[in-house]
C-alpha positions in Angstrom: -4.8 -24.8 -10.1 -3.4 -22.4 -13.0 0.0 -22.7 -11.0 0.2 -26.1 -13.0 -0.1 -23.7 -16.3 3.5 -22.6 -16.0 4.7 -26.0 -17.1 2.9 -25.3 -20.7 5.4 -22.3 -21.1 7.1 -23.8 -23.9 3.6 -23.8 -26.0 3.1 -20.4 -24.6 5.8 -18.3 -23.3 3.9 -15.9 -21.1 2.2 -18.5 -18.9 5.6 -19.3 -17.0 3.9 -16.0 -15.1 1.9 -18.5 -13.5 5.4 -19.9 -11.7 5.8 -16.7 -9.9 4.7 -15.7 -6.5 4.4 -12.0 -7.5 2.5 -12.8 -9.8 -0.3 -15.1 -8.5 -0.7 -12.7 -5.3 -1.5 -9.8 -7.5 -3.5 -11.7 -10.1 -5.6 -13.2 -6.4 -5.9 -9.7 -5.2 -7.0 -8.0 -8.1 -9.4 -11.6 -9.2 -11.2 -11.2 -5.3 -11.4 -7.7 -5.6 -13.5 -7.6 -8.7 -15.5 -10.5 -8.1 -16.6 -8.7 -4.5 -17.1 -5.8 -6.4 -19.5 -7.0 -9.4 -21.4 -9.6 -7.2 -21.9 -7.7 -4.4 -25.1 -5.8 -5.4 -26.5 -9.2 -6.8 -25.7 -10.7 -3.1 -27.2 -7.9 -1.7 -30.3 -7.9 -3.3 -30.5 -11.1 -2.9 -30.0 -10.7 1.0 -32.8 -8.1 0.6 -35.4 -10.3 -1.1 -34.9 -12.9 1.1 -35.0 -10.7 4.3 -31.9 -11.1 5.8 -31.3 -7.7 7.6 -30.2 -6.7 10.5 -32.0 -6.7 13.7 -30.6 -4.1 16.6 -31.4 -4.4 20.3 -34.1 -1.8 21.6 -33.9 1.3 23.4 -34.1 -0.2 26.8 -31.3 -2.9 26.1 -28.9 0.1 24.8 -30.1 3.2 25.6 -28.7 5.8 23.4 -27.2 3.7 20.8 -30.5 2.3 20.0 -31.0 6.1 18.4 -27.6 6.4 17.1 -28.2 3.1 15.2 -31.9 3.6 14.1 -31.1 4.1 10.7 -29.6 0.8 9.9 -32.1 -1.4 10.9 -33.1 -3.9 7.8 -29.4 -3.3 6.3 -29.1 -6.8 4.8 -26.5 -8.5 6.9 -24.9 -12.3 6.3 -22.5 -10.5 4.1 -19.7 -12.4 5.0 -20.4 -14.8 2.2 -19.6 -12.7 -0.2 -16.0 -12.2 0.9 -15.8 -15.8 1.6 -16.7 -16.5 -2.4 -14.4 -14.1 -3.3 -11.4 -15.0 -1.1 -11.8 -19.1 -1.8 -12.4 -18.8 -5.4 -9.3 -16.9 -5.6 -7.3 -19.1 -3.3 -8.2 -22.4 -5.0 -7.2 -20.5 -8.7 -3.5 -19.1 -7.5 -2.2 -20.6 -4.8 -0.3 -23.8 -4.9 -2.1 -26.2 -2.6 0.0 -27.5 0.3 -0.7 -28.3 3.9 -0.9 -24.8 4.5 -3.1 -23.3 2.2 -5.8 -26.3 2.6 -5.5 -25.9 6.3 -6.3 -22.1 6.3 -8.9 -22.7 3.5 -10.4 -25.5 5.8 -10.6 -23.6 8.9 -12.1 -20.7 6.9 -14.4 -22.6 5.7 -15.8 -24.1 8.8 -16.2 -20.8 10.6 -17.8 -19.3 7.8 -20.4 -22.2 8.1 -20.6 -21.3 11.9 -21.0 -17.5 11.7 -23.6 -18.5 8.7 -25.7 -21.2 11.7 -25.5 -18.2 14.1 -26.9 -15.4 11.8 -29.6 -17.5 10.7 -30.7 -18.5 13.8 -31.1 -14.9 14.9 -32.8 -13.2 11.6 -34.8 -16.2 10.2 -35.6 -18.2 13.2 -36.2 -15.5 15.6 -33.7 -17.1 18.2 -31.7 -13.7 19.5 -28.7 -16.4 20.8 -28.0 -17.5 17.8 -25.8 -20.7 18.0 -25.5 -21.7 22.1 -22.1 -20.3 23.1 -21.0 -23.5 24.3 -21.3 -25.3 20.9 -19.8 -21.8 19.4 -16.5 -22.6 20.9 -17.0 -26.8 20.4 -17.0 -25.8 16.6 -14.1 -23.4 16.9 -12.3 -26.3 19.1 -12.7 -28.5 16.4 -11.9 -26.2 13.8 -8.6 -26.2 15.7 -7.3 -29.3 16.6 -8.4 -30.8 13.4 -6.2 -28.2 11.8 -3.4 -28.8 14.0 -4.0 -32.8 13.3 -3.6 -31.6 9.4 0.0 -30.1 10.0 1.0 -32.3 12.5 0.7 -35.6 10.4 1.6 -34.0 7.3 5.5 -34.8 6.2 6.3 -31.3 5.2 5.5 -29.4 8.8 4.6 -31.7 11.4 8.1 -31.0 13.3 8.2 -27.0 12.2 4.7 -26.8 13.8 5.5 -27.9 17.1 8.1 -25.0 17.5 7.1 -21.8 19.4 8.6 -18.7 18.5 7.7 -15.6 20.0 8.9 -11.5 18.7 12.5 -10.4 20.2 14.2 -13.8 20.3 16.4 -15.3 17.7 15.3 -19.1 18.5 12.0 -20.7 19.2 11.0 -20.3 23.0 10.0 -24.4 22.7 11.6 -26.3 20.2 9.0 -29.1 20.6 5.4 -28.4 21.8 3.6 -31.4 23.7 0.4 -32.2 21.6 -1.9 -31.0 24.2 -0.2 -27.8 24.7 0.0 -27.4 20.7 -3.2 -28.0 20.8 -4.3 -26.2 23.3 -2.7 -22.9 22.2 -4.1 -23.4 18.7 -7.6 -23.3 19.8 -6.8 -19.8 22.2 -5.5 -18.3 18.6 -7.8 -19.3 16.6 -11.0 -18.7 19.0 -9.5 -15.6 20.5 -8.9 -14.1 17.1 -12.4 -15.1 15.8 -14.3 -13.5 19.0 -12.1 -10.7 18.9 -13.0 -9.4 15.2 -16.3 -10.4 16.2 -16.9 -8.0 18.6 -15.0 -5.5 16.8 -18.1 -5.6 13.8 -20.2 -3.7 15.3 -19.8 0.0 13.1 -19.6 0.8 9.3 -16.1 -0.3 7.6 -14.7 -1.2 11.2 -14.0 -4.5 11.5 -13.5 -5.2 7.7 -11.0 -2.1 7.5 -8.9 -3.7 10.3 -8.9 -6.8 8.8 -7.3 -5.1 5.5 -4.3 -4.0 7.9 -3.9 -7.6 9.3 -3.9 -9.5 5.8 -1.0 -7.1 5.0 0.9 -7.6 7.8 0.9 -11.0 7.6 1.2 -11.5 3.7 4.7 -9.8 4.4 5.0 -12.4 7.5 4.3 -15.5 5.3 6.2 -14.1 2.2 9.6 -13.6 4.7 8.9 -17.0 6.2 8.7 -18.8 2.9 11.8 -17.3 1.4 15.1 -19.1 2.7 17.1 -15.8 2.3 14.9 -13.6 3.9 14.1 -15.8 6.8 17.8 -16.2 7.4 18.6 -13.1 7.4 15.7 -12.0 9.7 16.6 -14.9 12.2 13.2 -16.7 11.5 12.5 -20.0 11.0 12.1 -21.0 7.0 9.0 -22.6 6.3 8.8 -24.2 2.9 5.7 -23.4 1.2 4.5 -20.7 3.7 5.0 -18.4 0.5 1.8 -19.4 -0.8 -0.1 -18.2 2.2 0.8 -14.8 1.1 -1.7 -15.7 -2.1 -4.4 -16.5 0.9 -3.5 -13.0 2.5 -3.5 -10.8 -0.7 -7.1 -12.6 -1.7 -8.3 -12.1 1.1 -6.9 -8.3 1.3 -8.8 -7.5 -2.1 -12.5 -9.2 -0.9 -11.9 -7.1 2.2 -11.5 -3.8 0.1 -14.7 -5.2 -2.5 -16.5 -5.4 0.7 -15.3 -2.6 2.5 -16.4 -0.2 -0.5 -20.4 -1.6 0.1 -19.5 -1.5 3.7 -18.5 2.0 4.3 -20.7 4.1 6.2 -23.7 4.2 5.8 -23.5 0.3 5.3 -25.5 -1.1 2.4 -24.5 -4.5 3.7 -23.0 -5.9 6.9 -20.9 -9.2 7.1 -22.9 -10.8 10.0 -21.1 -13.6 12.3 -20.5 -15.5 9.1 -18.1 -13.0 8.3 -16.3 -11.6 11.4 -16.2 -15.3 12.6 -14.7 -16.8 9.9 -12.1 -13.6 9.2 -10.4 -14.0 12.7 -9.9 -17.8 12.5 -8.4 -17.4 9.3 -5.9 -14.9 10.5 -5.3 -16.7 14.0 -4.5 -19.8 11.8 -2.2 -18.1 9.5 -0.3 -16.5 12.1 0.5 -19.6 14.0 1.8 -21.3 10.5 4.1 -18.7 9.9 4.8 -19.0 13.5 4.0 -15.3 14.4 1.2 -15.9 17.3 2.4 -13.4 20.0 2.7 -11.6 16.9 -0.8 -11.3 16.2 -1.6 -10.0 19.6 0.0 -6.4 17.9 -1.3 -6.9 14.6 -4.7 -7.1 16.0 -3.8 -4.3 18.6 -7.4 -3.0 17.7 -9.6 -6.5 18.4 -7.3 -6.9 21.2 -8.4 -3.8 22.8 -12.0 -4.4 21.9 -11.8 -7.5 23.4 -10.3 -6.5 26.5 -12.9 -3.9 26.5 -15.8 -6.4 27.0 -13.6 -8.5 29.6 -12.9 -5.2 31.8 -16.3 -4.0 31.5 -18.0 -7.5 32.3 -15.4 -8.2 35.3 -16.0 -4.9 36.9 -20.0 -4.9 36.9 -19.9 -8.6 38.5 -17.9 -7.3 41.0 -18.6 -3.9 42.0 -21.5 -3.3 40.1 -20.0 -0.5 38.1 -18.6 0.3 34.5 -15.6 1.1 33.6 -17.1 2.3 30.2 -19.9 3.9 28.9 -20.8 0.9 26.6 -18.3 -2.2 25.7 -17.0 -3.0 23.3 -15.2 0.4 23.3 -15.8 1.6 19.9 -19.3 2.4 21.1 -17.7 3.9 24.5 -16.5 6.7 22.2 -19.7 7.0 20.2 -21.8 7.7 23.4 -19.1 10.2 24.2 -20.4 12.2 21.0 -17.5 10.8 18.4 -19.0 11.1 15.3 -19.1 7.1 13.5 -17.0 7.8 10.6 -14.5 9.2 13.3 -14.4 6.2 15.3 -14.1 3.9 12.0 -11.1 5.8 11.0 -9.2 6.5 13.9 -9.6 3.2 15.0 -8.3 2.5 11.4 -5.5 4.6 11.9 -4.6 2.8 15.1 -4.9 -0.6 13.4 -2.4 0.6 10.7 0.1 1.6 13.5 0.1 -1.9 15.4 0.5 -3.7 12.0 3.7 -1.9 11.4 4.8 -1.9 14.7 4.7 -5.6 14.4 6.7 -5.7 11.2 9.3 -3.6 13.1 9.7 -6.6 15.3 11.1 -8.6 12.6 14.5 -6.2 13.1 14.4 -6.2 16.9 15.6 -9.7 18.1 
């Protein structure tokens, strides 16, 4: 929106700054951060008044973990609306709207709505299941298929989005994915990322801190993909207009840091499914659009660890009646081993940053 102010530079010279991607990225990050910081107390107070407080499983269900997390009961949740609001406003103001930015906003909005409905059913309607699993997958599938349709019907991106790239390869491993394959693949990227971050959101600051690392990594990927010189040098596919996704990532980065300010231990607010499901979907669709879907596995290494720990735990228990971990997701395993919650979180942040740097290193290994 504000990009168009650059056309008025003859009237007021400094307005030309809105033409520069770097300025708009910095502005989006700053705005989303300060919006989050200043609006958070009001949002938290509102959530307290309507009694949108986090509920936890009983000691009979989770054993000693209920004692460790007992003090968190009643902490306001659904704080994902704060992240969404700060991010979306910054994107609309500072990103130059194109099919890529619109698709990112579309997926983020749909999955925020899904997460909100899930939290609402759990907290207000006292339905412990929330949105049924099959319906949740159906909404994620709708978001994925609709996003792919927007991209494929775009004259600028229809051909590019059917290419499938992988780290360490100089050429696409598939130059034209069949539409059915692209649809299934898009679904797995978005739903997998969405559910993985949802599983990671279990202790103060963990999911949002790892989201910061992911947002930083994909800000770099999207900037390079949108710059013809850097893309050619690093032997990546040049995607015109994908630099605008850097604005999206920076807006997300600023909002995430603001939320972390209040979500750090002891948390004053939780993001709930309103935040975790949507953040995963947003990161997943950006990874797909900048043709780094496999690199997402590296960038989101912590999220992958969390999801895999649950899969292994469930699989092992169903087949052998034995548990691999004291509890899954794996961050609870370390809590039950005696690690302080803050130690678990900081160590996972460190691992997340290492994964993000490793993913960026793949740019030079081709």
